[in-house]
C-alpha positions as CSV (number, residue, x, y, z in Angstrom):
1,M,30.0,40.6,24.2
2,E,29.9,42.1,28.0
3,L,32.6,40.6,30.6
4,I,31.4,40.4,34.8
5,N,32.9,39.6,37.6
6,G,31.1,38.8,40.6
7,T,30.5,35.7,42.8
8,I,27.7,33.2,42.8
9,E,25.1,33.9,45.4
10,R,22.4,31.4,44.8
11,I,21.6,28.5,42.2
12,I,18.4,29.1,41.5
13,F,17.7,26.3,39.1
14,R,20.2,23.6,37.7
15,N,19.7,20.8,35.0
16,D,22.4,18.3,35.7
17,E,21.6,16.9,32.3
18,N,22.7,19.7,30.3
19,N,24.2,22.2,32.9
20,Y,21.9,24.6,31.9
21,T,22.1,27.0,35.3
22,V,20.3,30.0,36.7
23,I,22.3,31.3,38.9
24,S,22.1,34.6,41.6
25,F,25.0,36.6,40.4
26,E,26.7,39.5,43.0
27,N,28.9,42.0,42.3
28,D,29.7,45.9,43.0
29,D,26.5,46.9,41.2
30,G,24.4,44.7,43.6
31,L,22.3,41.4,42.4
32,F,21.4,40.0,39.2
33,T,20.4,36.2,37.4
34,G,22.7,35.1,35.4
35,V,21.7,32.2,32.6
36,G,23.6,30.2,31.1
37,I,25.6,26.8,30.9
38,I,28.2,26.0,34.0
39,N,30.3,22.8,34.7
40,S,30.0,22.7,38.7
41,P,28.7,25.8,40.5
42,Y,28.8,26.3,43.9
43,I,27.7,29.5,46.3
44,G,30.5,31.2,46.4
45,E,32.2,30.9,43.3
46,I,33.9,33.6,41.4
47,L,32.9,34.0,37.9
48,K,34.0,36.2,34.9
49,L,31.0,35.8,33.0
50,S,30.9,36.7,28.6
51,G,27.7,37.7,27.4
52,E,25.2,40.1,27.1
53,W,21.9,41.4,29.2
54,T,18.4,40.4,27.6
55,N,14.9,40.9,29.0
56,H,12.8,38.1,29.7
57,P,9.1,38.2,29.5
58,R,8.4,37.0,32.5
59,F,11.5,36.7,34.4
60,G,12.8,39.9,33.6
61,T,16.3,41.3,33.0
62,Q,18.8,38.5,32.9
63,F,22.6,37.8,31.6
64,K,22.5,35.5,29.5
65,F,26.1,34.5,29.1
66,E,27.8,32.3,26.3
67,S,31.3,31.4,28.3
68,Y,32.8,32.0,31.8
69,E,36.4,31.4,33.5
70,I,37.0,30.6,36.7
71,A,38.8,33.1,38.9
72,L,40.5,31.9,41.9
73,P,39.2,33.2,45.3
74,K,41.6,35.5,46.9
75,T,40.8,36.8,50.6
76,K,40.4,34.7,53.3
77,A,36.8,35.1,53.5
78,Q,36.6,34.1,49.8
79,I,39.0,30.9,50.2
80,M,36.9,29.9,53.1
81,A,33.5,30.2,51.1
82,Y,35.2,28.3,48.5
83,L,37.0,25.5,50.8
84,S,33.6,24.9,52.5
85,S,31.2,24.6,49.4
86,G,32.0,21.0,49.0
87,I,33.5,21.7,45.6
88,L,36.8,19.5,47.0
89,P,35.8,16.1,48.3
90,G,36.8,15.5,52.0
91,V,36.7,19.5,52.8
92,R,33.8,20.8,54.8
93,Q,33.4,23.8,57.1
94,K,35.1,22.3,59.9
95,T,38.3,21.2,57.7
96,A,38.0,24.4,55.3
97,K,38.5,26.5,58.8
98,A,41.2,24.4,60.0
99,L,43.0,25.2,56.4
100,V,42.7,28.5,56.3
101,D,44.0,28.7,59.9
102,M,47.2,27.1,59.3
103,F,48.0,28.3,55.6
104,G,46.1,31.6,55.9
105,E,45.8,33.1,52.1
106,E,48.5,30.8,51.0
107,V,46.2,27.9,51.2
108,L,45.5,27.0,47.4
109,E,49.3,27.9,46.3
110,V,50.1,24.9,49.2
111,M,47.2,22.9,47.5
112,D,48.7,23.1,44.1
113,H,52.2,23.1,44.6
114,E,53.1,21.5,48.0
115,P,50.3,19.2,48.9
116,E,51.7,16.9,51.1
117,R,51.8,19.7,53.6
118,L,48.0,19.6,54.0
119,L,48.9,15.9,55.8
120,Q,49.6,18.5,58.8
121,V,45.7,19.4,59.2
122,P,43.5,17.5,61.5
123,G,41.2,15.2,59.8
124,I,42.9,14.8,56.4
125,G,44.6,11.4,55.6
126,K,46.4,10.2,52.2
127,K,43.0,8.8,50.7
128,T,41.5,12.7,51.7
129,L,44.4,14.3,50.0
130,L,44.8,12.4,46.7
131,R,41.2,13.1,46.4
132,I,41.9,17.1,46.8
133,V,44.5,16.7,44.8
134,T,42.7,14.9,42.0
135,A,39.6,17.4,42.1
136,R,41.9,20.8,41.8
137,E,44.0,19.0,39.0
138,E,40.7,18.2,36.9
139,Q,39.2,21.9,37.8
140,R,42.3,23.4,36.6
141,E,42.6,21.4,33.4
142,L,38.9,22.6,32.9
143,S,39.7,25.9,32.8
144,E,42.6,25.5,30.8
145,V,40.6,24.0,27.9
146,L,37.6,26.2,28.2
147,L,40.3,29.4,27.9
148,A,42.0,27.5,24.9
149,L,39.0,26.7,23.3
150,Q,37.4,30.0,23.4
151,Q,40.5,30.9,20.9
152,Y,38.5,29.0,18.5
153,D,34.8,30.6,19.5
154,I,33.9,27.0,20.6
155,S,31.3,27.9,23.5
156,T,31.6,26.6,27.1
157,S,28.4,24.3,26.6
158,I,30.3,22.4,23.8
159,G,33.7,22.7,25.6
160,L,32.0,20.7,28.7
161,K,30.9,18.0,26.8
162,L,34.0,17.7,24.9
163,F,36.2,17.7,28.2
164,K,33.9,15.0,29.7
165,V,34.9,12.7,26.5
166,Y,38.5,14.0,25.9
167,S,39.6,15.7,29.5
168,D,43.1,17.7,29.2
169,Q,43.6,15.8,25.8
170,T,40.3,18.1,24.0
171,V,42.3,20.5,22.1
172,S,45.1,17.9,21.1
173,V,42.0,16.1,19.8
174,L,40.1,18.7,18.0
175,L,43.6,19.9,16.6
176,N,44.2,15.9,15.0
177,D,40.4,14.9,14.0
178,P,38.0,17.4,14.4
179,Y,35.5,14.4,13.0
180,V,36.2,12.0,15.7
181,T,34.0,13.8,17.8
182,I,31.2,12.9,15.9
183,K,31.0,9.2,17.3
184,D,32.8,10.1,20.4
185,V,30.8,12.8,22.0
186,R,26.7,12.8,22.4
187,G,25.1,15.5,20.8
188,V,28.1,16.8,18.1
189,G,27.2,15.6,14.7
190,F,28.6,16.5,11.2
191,Q,27.7,20.0,11.1
192,M,29.0,21.0,14.4
193,A,32.3,19.0,13.8
194,D,32.5,20.9,10.3
195,Q,32.0,24.1,12.7
196,F,35.3,23.4,14.7
197,A,37.3,22.3,11.9
198,E,36.6,25.1,9.9
199,K,37.7,27.3,12.8
200,L,40.6,25.3,13.4
201,G,41.5,26.3,9.9
202,V,41.3,22.2,8.0
203,E,40.6,22.2,4.6
204,K,37.0,21.7,2.7
205,T,39.0,19.2,0.3
206,H,40.8,17.6,3.4
207,P,40.4,13.7,3.2
208,K,39.5,13.2,7.0
209,R,36.5,15.9,5.8
210,I,35.6,14.0,3.1
211,R,35.3,10.4,4.6
212,A,33.1,12.4,7.6
213,G,30.8,13.7,4.7
214,I,30.6,10.6,3.3
215,V,29.7,8.8,6.5
216,Q,27.2,11.6,7.8
217,G,25.6,11.0,4.1
218,L,25.5,7.9,4.9
219,R,23.5,8.6,7.5
220,G,20.1,9.2,5.0
221,C,19.5,5.7,5.5
222,Y,18.2,6.2,9.0
223,A,15.6,9.1,7.6
224,A,14.9,7.1,5.4
225,G,14.4,3.9,7.0
226,D,16.9,1.9,4.6
227,T,19.1,-0.5,5.7
228,Y,22.0,0.6,2.7
229,M,22.4,3.8,0.0
230,F,23.2,2.8,-3.4
231,E,26.6,4.3,-4.5
232,R,24.9,6.7,-6.7
233,D,22.9,8.2,-4.4
234,L,25.6,8.1,-1.8
235,I,28.3,10.3,-3.9
236,A,25.4,12.4,-4.7
237,E,24.1,13.3,-1.1
238,S,28.0,13.6,0.1
239,V,29.1,16.0,-2.6
240,K,25.8,17.8,-2.0
241,L,27.1,17.9,1.5
242,L,30.5,18.8,1.6
243,G,30.4,20.8,-1.8
244,V,32.9,19.2,-3.5
245,S,33.7,17.4,-6.6
246,E,32.6,14.0,-7.2
247,E,36.3,12.6,-7.5
248,L,37.1,13.7,-4.2
249,V,34.5,11.6,-2.5
250,N,35.3,8.6,-5.1
251,D,38.4,8.7,-3.9
252,Q,37.6,8.1,-0.4
253,L,35.0,5.9,-0.5
254,S,37.5,2.8,0.1
255,E,38.8,4.2,3.2
256,V,35.5,4.7,4.6
257,V,35.3,0.9,4.4
258,L,38.7,0.1,5.3
259,D,38.2,2.3,8.4
260,G,35.1,-0.1,9.3
261,M,32.5,2.7,9.1
262,A,30.7,1.5,6.1
263,Q,30.2,-1.8,4.6
264,Q,30.1,-2.0,0.7
265,A,28.0,-5.1,-1.0
266,E,26.3,-5.9,-4.3
267,V,22.6,-6.0,-3.8
268,N,20.6,-6.4,-7.1
269,D,23.6,-6.1,-9.2
270,Q,24.8,-2.6,-8.0
271,T,27.0,-1.2,-5.6
272,A,25.5,-0.2,-2.1
273,Y,27.0,0.8,1.0
274,F,25.7,0.0,4.7
275,P,26.5,1.9,7.8
276,M,28.3,-1.0,9.2
277,N,26.1,-1.5,12.4
278,L,23.1,-2.0,10.3
279,Y,25.2,-4.4,8.1
280,T,25.9,-6.3,10.9
281,A,22.8,-6.6,12.4
282,E,20.8,-7.6,9.5
283,D,23.3,-10.0,8.6
284,E,23.3,-11.6,11.9
285,L,19.6,-11.4,11.9
286,A,18.8,-13.2,8.8
287,M,21.2,-15.8,10.1
288,R,19.1,-16.3,13.1
289,L,15.9,-15.9,11.5
290,V,17.2,-19.3,9.2
291,S,18.9,-21.1,12.2
292,L,15.9,-20.9,14.5
293,S,13.5,-21.8,11.2
294,R,15.2,-24.9,10.6
295,H,14.8,-26.6,13.8
296,R,12.4,-29.5,14.1
297,F,10.4,-30.5,17.1
298,S,9.2,-34.6,17.1
299,N,7.0,-36.4,19.5
300,I,4.9,-33.4,20.4
301,D,2.6,-34.7,23.0
302,L,-0.6,-32.9,22.1
303,D,-4.2,-34.0,21.0
304,F,-4.8,-30.6,18.9
305,D,-8.3,-31.4,18.1
306,K,-9.6,-32.1,21.8
307,E,-7.2,-28.9,22.9
308,I,-9.1,-26.7,20.2
309,N,-12.0,-28.1,21.3
310,R,-11.6,-27.0,25.0
311,Y,-10.9,-23.3,24.1
312,E,-13.4,-22.9,22.0
313,K,-15.8,-24.1,24.5
314,N,-14.0,-21.8,27.5
315,M,-14.0,-18.7,25.2
316,G,-17.9,-19.4,23.5
317,I,-16.3,-19.1,20.1
318,I,-16.1,-21.3,16.9
319,L,-12.5,-21.3,15.1
320,D,-12.6,-20.9,11.4
321,E,-10.0,-23.5,9.4
322,C,-7.6,-20.5,8.7
323,Q,-7.3,-19.4,12.8
324,K,-7.1,-23.5,13.4
325,N,-4.2,-23.6,10.9
326,A,-2.7,-21.1,13.0
327,V,-2.9,-21.9,16.1
328,Q,-1.3,-25.6,15.0
329,T,1.8,-24.3,12.7
330,A,2.5,-22.0,15.6
331,V,2.6,-25.3,18.2
332,S,4.7,-27.7,15.7
333,G,6.7,-25.1,13.8
334,S,9.8,-23.3,15.0
335,V,9.1,-19.8,13.0
336,V,5.6,-18.7,12.0
337,V,4.3,-15.7,10.9
338,I,0.3,-14.7,11.7
339,T,-0.6,-11.3,9.9
340,G,-4.3,-9.8,9.7
341,G,-5.5,-6.5,9.7
342,P,-8.3,-5.2,12.6
343,G,-10.8,-7.5,13.8
344,T,-9.4,-10.9,12.0
345,G,-8.4,-12.6,15.4
346,K,-5.3,-12.2,16.2
347,T,-5.8,-11.8,19.8
348,T,-8.0,-15.0,19.7
349,I,-5.1,-16.7,18.2
350,I,-2.6,-15.8,20.8
351,N,-4.9,-17.0,23.5
352,A,-5.4,-20.1,21.7
353,I,-1.5,-20.8,20.8
354,L,-0.6,-20.0,25.0
355,Q,-3.2,-22.4,25.9
356,M,-2.0,-25.2,24.2
357,M,1.7,-24.4,24.7
358,Q,1.0,-24.7,28.5
359,S,-1.0,-27.3,28.1
360,M,2.2,-28.5,26.8
361,K,4.1,-27.7,29.8
362,L,6.3,-25.3,27.8
363,D,7.1,-21.9,29.2
364,V,5.9,-19.0,26.7
365,M,7.4,-15.4,27.1
366,L,4.7,-12.9,25.7
367,T,6.5,-9.5,24.4
368,A,5.6,-6.3,22.2
369,P,7.6,-3.3,21.0
370,T,5.7,-0.6,23.1
371,G,4.3,-0.2,26.6
372,R,0.8,-0.1,25.5
373,A,1.1,-2.8,23.2
374,A,2.4,-5.1,26.2
375,K,-0.1,-4.1,28.8
376,R,-3.1,-4.9,26.2
377,M,-1.5,-7.8,25.8
378,T,-1.3,-8.8,29.5
379,E,-5.1,-7.6,29.7
380,T,-6.0,-10.0,26.8
381,T,-4.2,-13.0,28.0
382,G,-4.0,-13.0,32.0
383,K,-0.5,-13.2,31.8
384,E,1.9,-10.9,32.3
385,A,3.9,-9.3,28.6
386,K,6.5,-7.4,28.7
387,T,8.7,-4.5,26.4
388,I,10.7,-6.1,24.4
389,H,13.3,-3.6,26.0
390,R,12.4,-5.1,29.4
391,L,12.2,-8.2,28.6
392,L,16.1,-8.1,27.3
393,E,16.6,-5.7,30.1
394,Y,18.0,-2.5,28.7
395,D,19.9,-1.3,31.4
396,Y,23.5,-0.2,32.3
397,Q,26.2,-2.9,32.7
398,D,26.8,-1.7,36.0
399,E,26.7,1.7,38.3
400,D,29.8,3.3,37.0
401,S,28.6,2.6,33.2
402,D,27.4,5.8,31.0
403,F,25.8,3.5,28.1
404,L,23.0,1.3,28.2
405,S,22.7,-2.0,26.4
406,F,21.0,-5.3,26.3
407,Q,21.8,-7.5,29.5
408,R,20.1,-10.9,27.9
409,N,22.1,-11.7,24.6
410,E,23.7,-15.0,23.1
411,D,26.1,-15.1,26.4
412,R,23.3,-14.5,28.8
413,P,19.8,-15.6,26.7
414,L,15.7,-15.8,27.9
415,D,14.8,-19.1,29.3
416,G,11.3,-19.8,28.0
417,D,10.7,-22.9,25.5
418,C,8.2,-20.3,22.9
419,L,8.3,-16.1,22.5
420,I,5.1,-14.5,21.3
421,V,5.8,-11.3,19.5
422,D,2.7,-9.0,19.3
423,E,2.9,-5.9,16.5
424,A,6.0,-7.2,15.2
425,S,5.5,-4.6,12.3
426,M,6.8,-1.9,14.2
427,I,10.3,-3.8,15.0
428,D,13.4,-2.7,13.1
429,T,16.4,-4.5,12.3
430,M,18.3,-3.3,14.8
431,L,15.7,-4.3,17.6
432,M,14.8,-7.5,16.1
433,Y,18.3,-8.5,15.6
434,S,18.9,-8.3,19.2
435,L,15.9,-10.0,20.1
436,L,16.6,-13.0,18.4
437,S,20.0,-12.7,19.5
438,A,18.7,-13.3,22.9
439,L,16.9,-16.8,22.2
440,R,18.1,-19.9,22.7
441,P,18.4,-22.3,19.8
442,G,15.4,-24.3,19.7
443,T,13.1,-21.5,21.5
444,R,9.9,-21.2,19.0
445,L,9.0,-17.6,17.7
446,V,5.8,-16.7,16.4
447,L,5.6,-13.2,15.3
448,V,2.0,-11.6,15.0
449,G,1.0,-8.2,13.5
450,D,-0.2,-5.9,10.6
451,A,2.4,-6.1,7.6
452,D,-0.1,-3.3,5.8
453,Q,0.3,-1.1,8.8
454,L,3.2,1.8,8.5
455,P,6.7,0.0,9.1
456,S,9.1,0.5,12.0
457,V,10.4,4.3,13.2
458,E,13.9,2.9,12.7
459,P,15.6,1.1,9.6
460,G,14.3,-1.8,8.5
461,N,11.1,-3.5,7.1
462,V,11.7,-6.6,9.2
463,L,7.5,-8.3,9.1
464,S,7.1,-7.6,5.5
465,D,10.8,-8.7,4.3
466,L,10.1,-12.0,6.5
467,I,6.4,-12.8,4.5
468,E,8.2,-11.7,1.3
469,S,11.2,-14.4,2.0
470,D,8.5,-17.3,1.7
471,S,11.2,-18.9,4.2
472,V,8.5,-19.2,7.2
473,P,5.3,-20.1,7.2
474,V,2.9,-17.2,6.8
475,I,-0.7,-17.5,8.0
476,R,-3.0,-14.8,6.7
477,L,-6.1,-13.9,8.8
478,D,-8.5,-12.4,6.4
479,T,-12.0,-13.0,7.5
480,I,-13.2,-10.0,10.1
481,H,-14.7,-11.4,13.4
482,R,-14.6,-9.1,15.8
483,Q,-16.9,-6.2,15.1
484,S,-20.8,-6.8,14.4
485,E,-22.4,-6.4,10.9
486,K,-23.1,-2.5,11.9
487,S,-19.8,-1.9,12.3
488,M,-17.7,-0.4,9.6
489,I,-14.0,0.1,10.3
490,S,-12.2,-3.2,9.9
491,L,-14.6,-3.4,6.6
492,N,-13.6,0.3,5.3
493,A,-9.9,-0.3,6.8
494,R,-9.8,-3.4,4.4
495,S,-11.3,-1.2,1.6
496,I,-8.9,1.4,2.2
497,N,-5.9,-1.5,2.4
498,R,-7.1,-2.3,-1.0
499,G,-6.9,1.0,-2.7
500,E,-10.8,1.1,-2.7
501,V,-13.0,4.4,-1.4
502,P,-15.2,3.2,1.0
503,F,-18.9,3.6,1.4
504,I,-19.3,6.1,4.2
505,D,-22.5,6.2,6.4
506,N,-22.6,9.1,9.0
507,H,-24.6,6.7,11.2
508,S,-22.1,4.2,11.7
509,D,-19.2,3.9,13.4
510,F,-16.7,5.4,10.6
511,V,-17.9,9.0,10.1
512,F,-16.5,11.6,7.9
513,I,-17.5,15.5,8.3
514,R,-16.2,17.3,5.4
515,K,-14.6,21.1,6.4
516,S,-12.5,23.2,3.7
517,S,-10.0,25.1,5.5
518,H,-7.9,24.0,8.3
519,S,-9.3,26.9,10.7
520,E,-12.9,25.2,9.9
521,I,-11.1,21.7,10.8
522,S,-9.8,22.9,13.7
523,Q,-12.7,24.6,15.2
524,E,-14.7,20.9,14.1
525,I,-12.3,18.7,16.1
526,R,-12.9,21.4,19.6
527,S,-16.8,21.1,18.8
528,L,-16.3,17.2,18.9
529,I,-13.9,17.3,22.2
530,R,-16.0,20.0,23.9
531,G,-19.5,18.3,24.3
532,R,-20.9,16.5,21.3
533,L,-19.2,13.2,21.7
534,K,-19.4,13.2,25.2
535,A,-23.4,14.0,24.7
536,S,-23.7,11.0,22.5
537,F,-22.1,8.5,23.8
538,G,-21.1,9.7,27.5
539,I,-17.5,9.6,27.3
540,D,-14.5,10.7,29.0
541,P,-13.3,13.2,26.3
542,I,-9.9,12.9,27.9
543,K,-9.3,9.1,28.6
544,D,-11.9,7.5,25.1
545,V,-10.8,10.1,22.5
546,Q,-7.5,10.0,21.0
547,V,-7.1,13.1,18.2
548,I,-4.4,11.5,15.9
549,A,-2.4,14.2,12.9
550,P,-0.4,13.3,10.4
551,F,1.7,16.3,11.1
552,K,3.3,17.9,14.1
553,K,3.1,21.6,12.6
554,G,0.7,23.8,11.1
555,E,-2.9,25.2,12.5
556,V,-4.3,21.1,12.4
557,G,-0.6,19.7,13.8
558,V,0.0,17.9,16.6
559,I,1.2,20.8,18.5
560,A,-1.1,23.7,17.7
561,L,-4.0,20.7,18.2
562,N,-2.5,19.7,21.9
563,A,-2.7,23.7,23.1
564,S,-6.0,24.2,21.3
565,I,-7.8,20.8,23.0
566,Q,-5.9,21.7,26.2
567,E,-7.7,25.0,26.1
568,V,-11.1,23.1,25.6
569,L,-10.6,20.2,28.1
570,N,-8.4,21.5,30.8
571,P,-8.7,25.5,31.0
572,P,-6.7,27.4,33.7
573,D,-8.3,27.0,37.1
574,D,-7.3,28.6,40.4
575,R,-7.4,24.9,41.7
576,K,-4.9,23.6,39.3
577,A,-1.5,23.9,39.5
578,E,0.8,24.6,36.3
579,K,4.0,25.0,35.3
580,Q,5.3,27.1,32.3
581,F,8.2,25.5,30.1
582,G,8.9,28.1,27.0
583,S,5.7,28.2,25.2
584,V,4.5,24.8,26.9
585,V,2.3,25.1,29.9
586,F,1.7,22.0,31.9
587,R,-1.6,21.8,34.1
588,E,-2.9,19.1,36.5
589,G,-5.3,17.2,34.6
590,D,-3.4,17.5,31.3
591,K,-3.1,14.2,29.1
592,V,0.6,13.6,28.4
593,M,3.2,11.4,26.8
594,Q,6.5,9.8,27.6
595,I,8.4,10.8,24.4
596,R,12.0,9.2,25.1
597,N,12.9,5.8,26.6
598,N,14.1,6.6,30.4
599,Y,15.8,3.8,31.8
600,K,16.4,5.1,34.9
601,M,12.8,6.6,35.7
602,E,11.6,5.4,39.4
603,W,7.6,4.7,39.3
604,E,5.3,3.0,41.5
605,S,2.1,0.7,41.1
606,T,-1.0,2.5,42.9
607,I,-2.7,-1.3,42.7
608,T,0.5,-3.5,43.9
609,E,2.8,-1.0,45.4
610,E,5.0,-2.5,43.1
611,R,8.3,-0.7,42.3
612,G,10.2,-0.8,39.6
613,K,12.2,1.8,36.9
614,G,11.6,2.5,33.5
615,I,9.1,4.6,31.4
616,Y,9.2,4.1,28.0
617,N,8.3,6.3,24.8
618,G,5.1,6.7,23.9
619,D,3.5,6.0,27.9
620,I,0.4,8.2,28.3
621,G,-0.9,9.5,31.3
622,L,-2.5,12.1,33.3
623,I,-0.8,15.0,35.3
624,D,-2.0,14.3,38.7
625,D,0.3,16.8,40.7
626,I,2.5,20.0,40.2
627,D,4.5,20.5,43.0
628,D,6.2,24.4,42.7
629,E,8.1,23.4,46.2
630,R,9.7,20.2,45.3
631,E,10.1,21.2,41.9
632,Q,8.1,17.9,40.4
633,I,5.5,17.0,38.2
634,T,3.7,13.6,39.0
635,V,2.3,11.7,36.0
636,H,-0.2,9.0,36.6
637,F,-0.2,6.3,33.2
638,T,-3.1,4.8,31.7
639,D,-1.5,0.8,33.5
640,E,-1.5,2.8,36.9
641,R,1.7,3.3,37.9
642,I,2.9,6.9,39.0
643,A,6.3,8.6,38.1
644,R,7.7,11.9,39.6
645,Y,9.4,14.1,37.3
646,D,11.7,16.6,38.1
647,F,11.3,19.9,36.5
648,S,14.5,19.8,34.9
649,Q,13.1,16.5,32.7
650,H,9.7,18.5,31.3
651,D,11.4,17.8,28.1
652,E,10.9,14.0,28.2
653,L,7.0,15.0,28.2
654,M,4.4,15.9,25.7
655,H,0.8,16.9,25.2
656,A,-1.0,13.8,24.4
657,F,-4.4,15.1,23.7
658,A,-3.5,14.8,19.7
659,I,-1.0,12.6,18.9
660,T,1.1,11.8,15.7
661,V,0.1,8.6,13.4
662,H,3.3,7.0,13.9
663,K,3.4,8.0,17.7
664,S,-0.3,6.2,18.0
665,Q,1.1,2.6,16.8
666,G,0.6,-0.3,19.1
667,S,-1.8,1.2,20.6
668,E,-5.8,1.5,20.2
669,F,-8.5,4.1,21.4
670,P,-12.1,3.6,21.8
671,F,-12.9,7.0,20.1
672,V,-10.5,8.4,17.3
673,I,-10.9,11.9,15.2
674,M,-8.2,12.2,12.7
675,P,-7.6,15.6,10.5
676,M,-7.9,15.2,6.6
677,I,-5.9,17.5,4.9
678,S,-3.6,18.0,2.1
679,G,0.1,17.3,1.6
680,Y,3.0,15.4,0.3
681,P,1.4,12.3,-1.7
682,D,4.6,10.3,-0.8
683,F,3.8,10.9,3.1
684,L,-0.1,11.4,3.2
685,N,-0.3,8.1,1.9
686,R,-2.8,4.8,2.1
687,K,-0.4,3.2,5.2
688,L,-0.8,6.0,7.0
689,L,-4.7,6.5,6.8
690,Y,-5.0,2.7,7.2
691,T,-2.9,2.7,10.2
692,A,-4.7,5.6,11.6
693,V,-8.0,4.0,11.0
694,T,-7.1,0.6,12.3
695,R,-6.0,2.9,15.7
696,A,-9.9,3.1,16.8
697,K,-12.2,0.7,18.4
698,R,-15.8,2.1,18.8
699,M,-15.6,4.6,16.4
700,I,-13.3,6.7,14.0
701,V,-14.2,10.8,13.1
702,L,-12.3,12.0,10.0
703,V,-13.0,15.9,9.8
704,G,-11.7,17.7,6.8
705,D,-11.0,17.6,3.1
706,Y,-12.7,14.5,1.4
707,A,-10.6,14.9,-1.7
708,A,-7.7,14.9,0.3
709,F,-9.2,11.3,1.8
710,V,-9.5,9.7,-2.0
711,R,-6.1,10.9,-2.7
712,M,-4.7,9.1,0.4
713,I,-6.4,6.0,-0.7
714,H,-5.5,6.3,-4.1
715,S,-1.8,7.0,-2.9
716,D,0.3,3.7,-2.7
717,K,3.6,5.8,-2.6
718,S,4.5,4.4,0.6
719,N,8.1,4.3,1.3
720,N,9.3,1.0,-0.4
721,R,12.5,0.5,1.8
722,K,15.8,-0.3,0.9
723,T,16.6,-3.4,3.0
724,D,18.7,-6.9,1.9
725,L,17.0,-8.8,4.5
726,I,15.2,-11.2,1.9
727,G,18.6,-11.9,-0.1
728,R,20.5,-12.5,3.4
729,I,17.5,-15.2,4.4
730,K,18.3,-16.5,0.8
731,E,22.2,-17.0,1.0
732,Y,22.0,-18.6,4.4
733,E,19.2,-20.6,3.4
734,A,21.6,-21.9,0.9
735,M,24.4,-22.5,3.4
736,I,22.4,-24.1,6.6
């Protein structure tokens, strides 16, 4: 490592989320660019950087520093620059000059050891003095902590995260129990905490390490979508992770439970362990479902046949007996599940239920797990539907809070008489628990979804478990209504769901183009998008066509396909601004997707001029503008909202010419193209294929290996998730 002393001359780039900073740094050899993590840099700050020289392919020679030390300014000019920088609250250029004029080069010594003397300076009162002293103390503490952590080879970036949580107690916390950082510090996992422990000399067999490893092993539930692990599996996973004996792991299992990090229970006559939050959520969810379902409504003032006839006349349709039963059960019951595949009339049923309940003067709330599903629900019903997070007002408790939470809950429940939830198969255990916690006793609950689709990304299998529990009325819609006899999408989706290889007619809306190699598949997709679909159907290939792929990586994975399709649909153009971040180039006209929930992101509607906050994981739009001067990317989303991203937020966006099957859930697209490739049968299974096919409204085009297509249909190895919701429901049914 090389050491360089100098002064910050300019701050070129700054990411306030992770403190990543690019600075222009000046020393005796001149100006150079420094790249690394700095807490609160300011122009004129004197630093000692530790790092090495690198050569960036675009930006040239840079000094990449791993750590830094703050050096106190010594000359009057340096002290003046330090005090004028704004680093101390209440001190600006005028006050800085007054301080230097009065105390000269001793001003910092006065601040640290005789701060009351600062009251002699005009403009500094007791409140300002307190803020100055506090800020100086925090700066000193940070420098001391970072310096101490360097002895244990802990980087500045990690040190800053630790200091934000533990302040001047950082080192003592680490020495006492480095594994506590896993739950306290965002971004610290078991592997990083284990590295802390190793550097601090913690033995591999230390009980705290064993307990932390067991908790980490239990986190395998989240990756698998389970709510628990059997004891034998947890022990095996922990032994593998920790590299210790089964006996040592066994000895600490009960301690993990006593620490409140896990819950032990018997499931199917076997000992199981639950992550504590999943146990609580699943238990509360079961209790609330049973409680809601036991509510009975009397004296329902509705002429059902008359209302159905009126609805049929208004819509120009005839409901079959199954559909009528679904509507009547939802209107008269407390909790009902309505499930069915594409084209079976789920939207028609939602509209009919809404009309019936409005005739009864009931206040009906509509919700869905994703923004796109909520938007579609709004369009088809004419009544506003909200995402679950928006409905439950997911936000910070107050301006000073660092943590998001649902503001609607048991203490502040929702006010409606009925809640209709679409795309319910996507809702995980934690989210469904939060949703039901916000319902008043006696609120009707209607869950609508396709139980044959992929389950939720997060742990749980709520819709399928509820159906299997046989504890609430379940209406299964089997008859296909939506599409004409010539349409094969719904018919073939049904065949796939049954494990039957469908008949494929390439003159229909279900097309299969056989290609062998991945390169041929990629070329065919490019050809379809470049013009063949547009020539045949007169469509917009960016707005109307969605490529859906099983994997992110590989030649026909989402990452490679996005780059390839961008080259075809939105190539470089002197008239279009673009911005490169690493290997990704965003360009005006690109199709992009928000990939994480951002509840603080401001937006404005291009139609109503309404303003609000919240852009959610899965929202899709087009890049309208890239402004280098303001360092902003403007995205126009499909629901006519506009949001402006700082360049530092670029990692919240990804190209969306191609998306994964999981990201496509809850959405429908006019035309869908999907590569068919071989892979793990546990992943490339029937549910994945069925989910992808049912995203298409007008046409689905599968491109690739027909044998892989057949194998997916025959692979019923979809992840049978380990959940105990059914067992809990049965227990509460016996109690309530």
